[in-house]
N, CA, C and O of each residue as an XYZ file, in Angstrom:
672
protein
N      -1.892     -9.279     27.945
C      -0.972     -9.367     26.773
C      -1.406     -8.521     25.664
O      -2.588     -8.234     25.479
N      -0.478     -8.138     24.956
C      -0.679     -7.307     23.707
C      -0.798     -8.030     22.412
O      -0.262     -9.128     22.260
N      -1.521     -7.418     21.426
C      -1.553     -8.053     20.168
C      -0.343     -7.781     19.451
O       0.373     -6.806     19.675
N      -0.109     -8.735     18.512
C       1.038     -8.540     17.552
C       0.500     -8.151     16.160
O      -0.372     -8.851     15.643
N       0.968     -7.102     15.557
C       0.611     -6.694     14.351
C       1.578     -7.015     13.200
O       2.722     -6.568     13.277
N       1.219     -7.743     12.155
C       2.004     -8.085     11.047
C       1.527     -7.529      9.807
O       0.349     -7.695      9.488
N       2.348     -6.865      9.054
C       1.954     -6.347      7.743
C       1.992     -7.470      6.757
O       3.032     -8.117      6.628
N       0.912     -7.748      6.043
C       0.874     -8.848      5.075
C       0.847     -8.284      3.663
O      -0.130     -7.604      3.353
N       1.762     -8.480      2.820
C       1.735     -8.073      1.361
C       0.874     -9.153      0.724
O       1.035    -10.341      1.002
N      -0.061     -8.712     -0.153
C      -0.992     -9.580     -0.857
C      -0.776     -9.452     -2.283
O      -0.669     -8.353     -2.828
N      -0.705    -10.644     -2.944
C      -0.435    -10.526     -4.440
C      -1.231    -11.746     -5.003
O      -1.790    -12.497     -4.204
N      -1.305    -11.970     -6.323
C      -1.914    -12.950     -7.018
C      -3.478    -12.847     -7.184
O      -4.047    -11.804     -6.862
N      -4.088    -13.790     -7.621
C      -5.483    -13.729     -8.010
C      -6.272    -13.461     -6.649
O      -6.159    -14.188     -5.662
N      -7.085    -12.328     -6.715
C      -7.899    -11.927     -5.586
C      -7.095    -11.633     -4.327
O      -7.532    -11.794     -3.188
N      -5.934    -11.206     -4.623
C      -4.890    -10.922     -3.489
C      -4.815    -11.992     -2.572
O      -4.680    -11.703     -1.383
N      -4.882    -13.244     -2.929
C      -4.883    -14.404     -2.164
C      -3.645    -14.890     -1.510
O      -3.676    -15.582     -0.492
N      -2.466    -14.489     -2.155
C      -1.234    -14.866     -1.567
C      -0.780    -13.840     -0.612
O      -0.594    -12.701     -1.041
N      -0.558    -14.134      0.753
C      -0.141    -13.190      1.621
C       1.237    -13.581      2.190
O       1.484    -14.753      2.478
N       2.058    -12.669      2.335
C       3.450    -12.870      2.819
C       3.762    -11.851      3.848
O       3.522    -10.668      3.607
N       4.270    -12.212      4.961
C       4.774    -11.156      5.968
C       5.698    -10.260      5.445
O       6.730    -10.755      4.992
N       5.559     -9.011      5.402
C       6.406     -8.105      4.861
C       7.647     -7.713      5.594
O       7.571     -7.312      6.755
N       8.771     -7.812      4.976
C      10.042     -7.251      5.491
C      10.421     -5.896      4.823
O      11.343     -5.198      5.246
N       9.668     -5.579      3.780
C       9.686     -4.348      3.125
C       8.466     -4.335      2.203
O       7.833     -5.363      1.964
N       8.134     -3.057      1.656
C       6.987     -3.005      0.870
C       7.405     -2.199     -0.410
O       7.346     -0.970     -0.429
N       7.817     -2.928     -1.448
C       8.313     -2.085     -2.657
C       7.177     -1.802     -3.610
O       6.251     -2.578     -3.845
N       7.362     -0.539     -4.159
C       6.520     -0.141     -5.227
C       7.110     -0.444     -6.636
O       7.446      0.453     -7.409
N       7.212     -1.780     -6.914
C       7.841     -1.999     -8.105
C       6.813     -2.255     -9.249
O       5.608     -2.286     -9.000
N       7.295     -2.432    -10.479
C       6.495     -2.540    -11.643
C       6.025     -3.957    -11.908
O       5.453     -4.178    -12.975
N       6.207     -4.896    -11.070
C       5.771     -6.255    -11.208
C       4.832     -6.711    -10.127
O       4.768     -6.109     -9.054
N       4.081     -7.802    -10.408
C       3.096     -8.338     -9.519
C       3.692     -9.335     -8.693
O       3.235    -10.478     -8.730
N       4.681     -9.043     -7.932
C       5.371    -10.051     -7.031
C       6.042     -9.304     -5.852
O       6.745     -8.309     -6.034
N       5.808     -9.795     -4.729
C       6.529     -9.319     -3.622
C       8.079     -9.679     -3.681
O       8.382    -10.869     -3.771
N       8.925     -8.852     -3.642
C      10.346     -9.097     -3.785
C      11.007     -8.705     -2.421
O      11.171     -7.514     -2.155
N      11.379     -9.668     -1.576
C      12.112     -9.354     -0.430
C      13.462     -8.835     -0.587
O      13.990     -8.194      0.322
N      14.079     -9.087     -1.742
C      15.412     -8.735     -1.924
C      15.516     -7.345     -2.579
O      16.594     -6.753     -2.617
N      14.338     -6.808     -3.116
C      14.438     -5.390     -3.630
C      15.146     -5.211     -4.833
O      15.485     -4.062     -5.115
N      15.446     -6.172     -5.629
C      16.195     -6.111     -6.859
C      15.495     -6.283     -8.176
O      16.061     -5.974     -9.225
N      14.301     -6.760     -8.147
C      13.499     -6.994     -9.367
C      13.182     -5.680    -10.075
O      13.035     -5.671    -11.297
N      13.078     -4.636     -9.387
C      12.824     -3.303    -10.026
C      13.842     -2.942    -11.033
O      13.571     -2.232    -12.002
N      15.030     -3.440    -10.801
C      16.101     -3.035    -11.684
C      15.911     -3.513    -13.138
O      16.369     -2.875    -14.086
N      15.234     -4.632    -13.273
C      15.002     -5.152    -14.616
C      13.528     -4.975    -15.088
O      13.195     -5.344    -16.215
N      12.652     -4.410    -14.223
C      11.169     -4.223    -14.461
C      10.876     -2.825    -14.159
O      10.011     -2.619    -13.308
N      11.412     -1.900    -14.675
C      11.336     -0.379    -14.386
C       9.966      0.165    -14.814
O       9.393     -0.254    -15.820
N       9.494      1.057    -14.060
C       8.314      1.753    -14.558
C       8.877      3.002    -15.267
O       9.508      3.880    -14.678
N       8.610      3.002    -16.502
C       9.220      4.182    -17.354
C       8.306      5.276    -17.509
O       7.086      5.138    -17.415
N       8.898      6.387    -17.751
C       8.144      7.717    -18.111
C       7.761      7.443    -19.618
O       8.607      7.243    -20.489
N       6.446      7.453    -19.828
C       5.842      7.246    -21.165
C       6.056      8.483    -22.132
O       6.224      9.621    -21.695
N       6.037      8.184    -23.428
C       6.225      9.200    -24.344
C       4.917     10.179    -24.295
O       4.999     11.388    -24.510
N       3.817      9.563    -24.015
C       2.646     10.265    -23.736
C       1.702      9.488    -22.867
O       1.718      8.257    -22.868
N       0.841     10.223    -22.089
C      -0.022      9.539    -21.226
C       0.550      9.223    -19.824
O       1.414      9.934    -19.311
N       0.026      8.114    -19.219
C       0.619      7.764    -17.863
C       0.900      6.277    -17.721
O       0.067      5.444    -18.078
N       2.023      5.962    -17.221
C       2.307      4.558    -16.828
C       1.947      4.285    -15.374
O       1.929      5.228    -14.583
N       1.666      3.072    -14.986
C       1.207      2.921    -13.545
C       2.031      1.568    -13.072
O       2.248      0.601    -13.802
N       2.408      1.696    -11.813
C       2.981      0.543    -11.193
C       1.925     -0.497    -11.023
O       0.757     -0.161    -11.217
N       2.199     -1.687    -10.691
C       1.128     -2.685    -10.288
C       0.726     -2.159     -9.019
O       1.515     -1.518     -8.324
N      -0.607     -2.420     -8.631
C      -1.011     -2.027     -7.358
C      -0.285     -2.777     -6.261
O      -0.033     -3.962     -6.481
N       0.080     -2.246     -5.116
C       0.669     -2.789     -3.953
C      -0.566     -3.020     -2.961
O      -1.181     -2.067     -2.482
N      -0.873     -4.311     -2.698
C      -2.014     -4.581     -1.786
C      -1.287     -5.033     -0.460
O      -0.297     -5.764     -0.480
N      -1.827     -4.566      0.631
C      -1.408     -5.046      1.958
C      -2.529     -4.772      3.016
O      -3.458     -3.981      2.853
N      -2.327     -5.467      4.015
C      -3.202     -5.374      5.249
C      -2.583     -5.857      6.376
O      -1.538     -6.497      6.250
N      -3.109     -5.632      7.566
C      -2.537     -5.924      8.943
C      -3.285     -7.080      9.552
O      -4.509     -7.085      9.684
N      -2.465     -8.085      9.926
C      -2.956     -9.247     10.653
C      -2.631     -9.167     12.120
O      -1.493     -8.889     12.498
N      -3.630     -9.412     12.954
C      -3.358     -9.164     14.399
C      -3.496    -10.657     15.018
O      -4.409    -11.432     14.732
N      -2.463    -10.920     15.892
C      -2.414    -12.204     16.528
C      -2.155    -11.916     18.109
O      -1.764    -10.827     18.529
N      -2.404    -12.946     18.849
C      -2.172    -12.735     20.293
C      -3.426    -12.595     21.067
O      -4.502    -12.939     20.578
N      -3.325    -12.100     22.266
C      -4.440    -12.009     23.110
C      -4.891    -10.465     23.241
O      -4.064     -9.615     23.570
N      -6.128    -10.162     22.992
C      -6.554     -8.759     22.930
C      -8.135     -8.799     23.028
O      -8.788     -9.804     22.746
N      -8.655     -7.655     23.437
C     -10.154     -7.570     23.404
C     -10.616     -7.096     22.043
O     -11.526     -7.688     21.462
N     -10.030     -6.078     21.539
C     -10.527     -5.390     20.345
C      -9.409     -4.482     19.773
O      -8.644     -3.870     20.517
N      -9.352     -4.425     18.570
C      -8.505     -3.487     17.706
C      -9.407     -2.564     17.063
O     -10.386     -3.006     16.462
N      -9.162     -1.262     17.130
C     -10.012     -0.300     16.571
C      -9.181      0.783     15.841
O      -7.967      0.830     16.041
N      -9.788      1.658     15.001
C      -9.333      2.767     14.496
C      -8.007      2.491     13.710
O      -7.046      3.226     13.942
N      -7.903      1.574     12.880
C      -6.682      1.220     12.192
C      -6.593      2.173     11.001
O      -7.372      2.094     10.052
N      -5.563      3.122     11.091
C      -5.457      4.137     10.021
C      -4.076      3.955      9.371
O      -3.123      3.423      9.939
N      -4.064      4.456      8.112
C      -2.789      4.348      7.307
C      -2.657      5.685      6.640
O      -3.626      6.201      6.082
N      -1.419      6.285      6.689
C      -1.138      7.514      6.034
C       0.293      7.639      5.610
O       1.169      6.950      6.133
N       0.548      8.550      4.625
C       1.918      8.890      4.236
C       2.472      9.735      5.111
O       1.990     10.868      5.137
N       3.478      9.453      5.936
C       3.911     10.329      7.013
C       5.242     11.049      6.643
O       5.561     12.078      7.239
N       6.052     10.493      5.625
C       7.375     11.150      5.223
C       7.793     10.682      3.918
O       7.412      9.633      3.399
N       8.623     11.546      3.402
C       9.181     11.216      2.054
C       8.593     12.213      1.079
O       7.445     12.647      1.173
N       9.458     12.546      0.138
C       9.086     13.362     -1.031
C       9.384     12.601     -2.214
O      10.464     12.032     -2.372
N       8.397     12.579     -3.091
C       8.568     11.804     -4.398
C       9.655     12.443     -5.284
O       9.790     13.665     -5.232
N      10.402     11.739     -6.057
C      11.513     12.224     -6.765
C      11.185     13.299     -7.757
O      12.101     14.018     -8.156
N       9.929     13.478     -8.203
C       9.490     14.410     -9.145
C       8.079     14.877     -8.716
O       7.297     14.073     -8.209
N       7.747     16.188     -8.919
C       6.546     16.727     -8.435
C       5.424     16.210     -9.204
O       4.292     16.283     -8.725
N       5.631     15.681    -10.381
C       4.587     15.201    -11.204
C       4.210     13.750    -10.933
O       3.161     13.297    -11.390
N       5.055     13.000    -10.188
C       4.633     11.661     -9.792
C       3.556     11.776     -8.643
O       3.531     12.715     -7.848
N       2.682     10.734     -8.642
C       1.685     10.636     -7.510
C       1.613      9.239     -7.003
O       1.673      8.277     -7.768
N       1.484      9.124     -5.707
C       1.387      7.898     -5.128
C      -0.133      7.877     -4.465
O      -0.409      8.465     -3.419
N      -0.982      7.175     -5.173
C      -2.375      7.083     -4.732
C      -2.631      5.921     -3.869
O      -1.924      4.914     -3.907
N      -3.665      6.065     -3.074
C      -4.054      5.026     -2.077
C      -5.543      4.895     -2.026
O      -6.271      5.805     -2.425
N      -6.016      3.742     -1.525
C      -7.357      3.441     -1.242
C      -7.518      2.231     -0.503
O      -6.541      1.557     -0.174
N      -8.828      1.877     -0.190
C      -9.126      0.699      0.665
C     -10.212     -0.133      0.079
O     -11.045      0.391     -0.660
N     -10.247     -1.384      0.363
C     -11.292     -2.254     -0.055
C     -11.357     -3.482      0.922
O     -10.357     -3.871      1.525
N     -12.579     -4.065      1.044
C     -12.622     -5.313      1.826
C     -12.709     -6.426      1.153
O     -12.931     -7.476      1.758
N     -12.539     -6.399     -0.320
C     -12.638     -7.596     -1.265
C     -11.312     -7.600     -1.914
O     -10.889     -6.562     -2.423
N     -10.613     -8.711     -1.934
C      -9.489     -9.020     -2.740
C      -9.643     -9.046     -4.183
O     -10.695     -9.492     -4.642
N      -8.679     -8.602     -5.002
C      -8.803     -8.595     -6.380
C      -7.370     -8.840     -6.971
O      -6.416     -8.764     -6.196
N      -7.174     -9.109     -8.202
C      -5.790     -9.282     -8.792
C      -5.254     -7.923     -9.067
O      -5.908     -7.108     -9.718
N      -4.133     -7.675     -8.605
C      -3.467     -6.380     -8.719
C      -3.267     -6.082    -10.165
O      -2.830     -6.944    -10.928
N      -3.600     -4.788    -10.588
C      -3.369     -4.392    -11.973
C      -2.281     -3.362    -12.168
O      -1.800     -2.682    -11.262
N      -1.963     -3.321    -13.364
C      -0.841     -2.188    -13.774
C      -1.523     -1.231    -14.688
O      -0.902     -0.486    -15.446
N      -2.814     -1.274    -14.594
C      -3.660     -0.223    -15.328
C      -4.105      0.702    -14.144
O      -3.983      0.399    -12.957
N      -4.643      1.882    -14.627
C      -5.132      2.855    -13.612
C      -6.062      2.106    -12.563
O      -7.076      1.511    -12.929
N      -5.661      2.171    -11.258
C      -6.540      1.519    -10.254
C      -7.829      2.211    -10.027
O      -7.973      3.433    -10.068
N      -8.835      1.264     -9.764
C     -10.267      1.765     -9.490
C     -10.344      1.872     -7.883
O     -11.323      2.391     -7.346
N      -9.251      1.350     -7.135
C      -9.391      1.339     -5.692
C      -8.370      2.531     -5.190
O      -8.780      3.387     -4.406
N      -7.154      2.539     -5.635
C      -6.163      3.426     -5.115
C      -6.407      4.794     -6.016
O      -5.776      5.021     -7.048
N      -7.336      5.599     -5.512
C      -7.730      6.750     -6.184
C      -7.581      7.985     -5.490
O      -7.870      9.054     -6.026
N      -7.101      7.890     -4.208
C      -6.903      9.110     -3.356
C      -5.412      9.623     -3.687
O      -4.434      8.899     -3.501
N      -5.328     10.820     -4.149
C      -3.998     11.373     -4.522
C      -3.102     11.598     -3.131
O      -3.667     11.802     -2.057
N      -1.841     11.548     -3.239
C      -0.969     11.688     -2.145
C      -1.428     12.924     -1.219
O      -1.402     12.819      0.008
N      -1.801     13.967     -1.795
C      -2.180     15.127     -0.940
C      -3.499     14.933     -0.152
O      -3.930     15.787      0.623
N      -4.085     13.802     -0.392
C      -5.298     13.509      0.288
C      -5.156     12.511      1.488
O      -6.084     12.284      2.264
N      -3.951     11.951      1.571
C      -3.688     10.970      2.653
C      -2.305     11.215      3.224
O      -1.688     10.279      3.732
N      -1.821     12.372      3.163
C      -0.407     12.563      3.605
C      -0.342     13.257      5.037
O       0.599     13.995      5.330
N      -1.419     12.975      5.940
C      -1.264     13.455      7.277
C      -2.157     12.586      8.094
O      -3.040     11.928      7.544
N      -1.972     12.554      9.357
C      -2.786     11.709     10.286
C      -4.308     12.109     10.235
O      -5.210     11.278     10.340
N      -4.502     13.403     10.072
C      -5.872     13.837      9.914
C      -6.524     13.351      8.630
O      -7.753     13.320      8.564
N      -5.791     12.983      7.637
C      -6.356     12.520      6.362
C      -6.209     11.042      6.202
O      -6.435     10.527      5.107
N      -5.840     10.325      7.245
C      -5.599      8.947      7.230
C      -6.747      8.140      6.662
O      -7.917      8.498      6.797
N      -6.364      6.991      5.992
C      -7.388      6.024      5.385
C      -7.533      5.013      6.432
O      -6.582      4.378      6.888
N      -8.950      4.860      6.857
C      -9.368      3.951      7.848
C      -9.558      2.575      7.321
O     -10.525      2.314      6.605
N      -8.595      1.610      7.676
C      -8.795      0.218      7.101
C      -9.297     -0.755      8.082
O      -9.086     -1.959      7.940
N     -10.069     -0.187      9.240
C     -10.777     -1.049     10.158
C     -11.885     -1.867      9.415
O     -12.674     -1.188      8.757
N     -12.050     -3.113      9.420
C     -13.227     -3.756      8.829
C     -14.450     -3.587      9.534
O     -14.464     -3.426     10.755
N     -15.500     -3.615      8.821
C     -16.866     -3.401      9.395
C     -17.188     -4.408     10.466
O     -17.943     -4.134     11.399
N     -16.581     -5.628     10.312
C     -17.001     -6.734     11.306
C     -16.055     -6.550     12.562
O     -16.235     -7.248     13.560
N     -15.140     -5.694     12.511
C     -14.246     -5.473     13.682
C     -13.142     -6.530     13.807
O     -13.086     -7.549     13.120
N     -12.290     -6.182     14.740
C     -11.131     -7.065     14.898
C     -11.124     -7.494     16.463
O     -10.774     -6.732     17.364
N     -11.524     -8.704     16.632
C     -11.768     -9.068     18.040
C     -11.097    -10.545     18.380
O     -11.110    -11.028     19.512
N     -10.541    -11.151     17.282
C      -9.944    -12.570     17.529
C      -8.539    -12.637     17.008
O      -8.137    -11.863     16.140
N      -7.763    -13.619     17.576
C      -6.446    -13.946     17.103
C      -6.608    -14.280     15.511
O      -7.470    -15.062     15.111
N      -5.755    -13.655     14.703
C      -5.779    -13.926     13.311
C      -6.714    -12.994     12.467
O      -6.662    -13.088     11.241
N      -7.523    -12.144     13.029
C      -8.276    -11.184     12.294
C      -7.419    -10.185     11.549
O      -6.338     -9.805     11.999
N      -7.923     -9.766     10.398
C      -7.132     -8.846      9.482
C      -7.961     -7.589      9.220
O      -9.180     -7.585      9.394
N      -7.261     -6.500      8.790
C      -7.887     -5.333      8.403
C      -8.308     -5.464      7.034
O      -7.991     -6.449      6.368
N      -9.114     -4.374      6.509
C      -9.413     -4.268      5.100
C      -8.073     -4.184      4.322
O      -7.036     -3.998      4.960
N      -8.052     -4.294      3.190
C      -6.853     -4.126      2.300
C      -6.511     -2.467      2.133
O      -7.406     -1.628      2.026
N      -5.344     -2.204      2.131
C      -4.833     -0.859      1.677
C      -4.189     -1.082      0.325
O      -3.386     -2.005      0.188
N      -4.497     -0.295     -0.659
C      -3.992     -0.501     -2.027
C      -3.198      0.812     -2.417
O      -3.715      1.921     -2.284
N      -1.993      0.644     -2.875
C      -1.135      1.819     -3.286
C      -0.840      1.650     -4.787
O      -0.735      0.536     -5.299
N      -0.717      2.741     -5.437
C      -0.302      2.681     -6.932
C       0.519      3.922     -7.184
O       0.148      5.000     -6.719
N       1.678      3.808     -7.941
C       2.450      4.882     -8.357
C       2.016      5.251     -9.849
O       1.916      4.420    -10.752
N       1.773      6.621     -9.975
C       1.385      7.026    -11.362
C       2.478      7.787    -11.857
O       2.938      8.719    -11.196
N       2.957      7.446    -13.033
C       4.136      8.086    -13.659
C       3.667      8.725    -15.005
O       3.579      8.025    -16.014
N       3.371     10.034    -15.016
C       2.891     10.674    -16.206
C       4.013     11.101    -17.135
O       5.175     11.043    -16.734
N       3.730     11.515    -18.322
C       4.656     11.901    -19.381
C       5.379     13.163    -18.965
O       6.458     13.450    -19.484
N       4.832     13.904    -18.069
C       5.382     15.200    -17.619
C       6.469     15.091    -16.534
O       6.960     16.105    -16.038
N       6.825     13.898    -16.186
C       7.890     13.629    -15.300
C       9.291     14.142    -15.953
O       9.589     13.759    -17.084
N      10.085     14.953    -15.272
C      11.323     15.380    -15.923
C      12.570     14.858    -15.117
O      13.679     14.820    -15.649
N      12.348     14.442    -13.765
C      13.449     13.975    -12.917
C      13.232     12.477    -12.848
O      12.385     11.976    -12.110
N      14.081     11.737    -13.696
C      13.996     10.258    -13.656
C      14.713      9.675    -12.579
O      15.528     10.339    -11.939
N      14.462      8.433    -12.321
C      15.234      7.753    -11.232
C      14.289      7.216    -10.098
O      13.070      7.195    -10.267
N      14.825      6.825     -9.048
C      14.056      6.341     -7.891
C      13.205      7.447     -7.401
O      13.506      8.631     -7.553
N      12.086      7.011     -6.781
C      11.157      8.021     -6.236
C      11.531      8.362     -4.769
O      10.832      9.130     -4.108
N      12.553      7.824     -4.318
C      13.122      8.113     -2.926
C      12.315      7.248     -1.848
O      11.254      6.707     -2.160
N      12.839      7.146     -0.625
C      12.171      6.444      0.422
C      10.744      7.167      0.889
O      10.647      8.387      1.020
N       9.848      6.401      1.078
C       8.502      6.861      1.442
C       8.211      6.178      2.808
O       8.575      5.017      2.995
N       7.599      6.846      3.706
C       7.240      6.231      5.102
C       5.672      6.193      5.133
O       4.989      7.211      5.025
N       5.211      5.057      5.274
C       3.719      4.834      5.488
C       3.447      4.441      6.852
O       3.884      3.354      7.230
N       2.761      5.200      7.677
C       2.437      4.826      8.989
C       1.079      4.107      9.195
O       0.062      4.436      8.583
N       1.132      3.183     10.026
C      -0.147      2.459     10.447
C      -0.307      2.621     12.007
O       0.583      2.385     12.824
N      -1.490      3.028     12.271
C      -1.783      3.268     13.747
C      -3.018      2.541     14.067
O      -3.852      2.365     13.179
N      -3.220      2.069     15.350
C      -4.487      1.499     15.734
C      -4.542      1.658     17.358
O      -3.576      1.900     18.081
N      -5.787      1.482     17.731
C      -6.033      1.440     19.262
C      -6.351     -0.092     19.582
O      -6.982     -0.861     18.857
N      -5.800     -0.357     20.779
C      -6.041     -1.688     21.270
C      -6.603     -1.810     22.589
O      -6.073     -1.111     23.453
N      -7.567     -2.550     22.930
C      -8.077     -2.715     24.278
C      -8.131     -4.174     24.643
O      -8.538     -4.517     25.753
């Protein structure tokens, strides 16, 4: 029998609240919004000077079912062009939950150009491995950076994040 992989969006203190994802919005609030409408009243604005940041988006993958081992869990940006060349979608990983911030992330530090192909994928396989029903990966953390040099305002456009793993 095969494992079932579920993307879990993590919010709150120490990323302790996990919700199965039906979408993964990069909104400017620290809440998972399955309707996708909160961003309309909580926009990430282009600043007069400096950089504004979205709240970090924390997620990980939970595996259930019957399997021997899950290995090589990788995440990368596989499609989509940001609405303005000056925007950046940074990523990183950690094995420890923390409260998402809307300041510059100390975890999501890899620029989009450093994780935008399978060869540059971020490995979120936990050190302890994934061998049992209910085991989860490390956290992947994303953050949108909006500098004052942005000239094309509006939505960033759809982005595709690919998650791949080996199962035995």
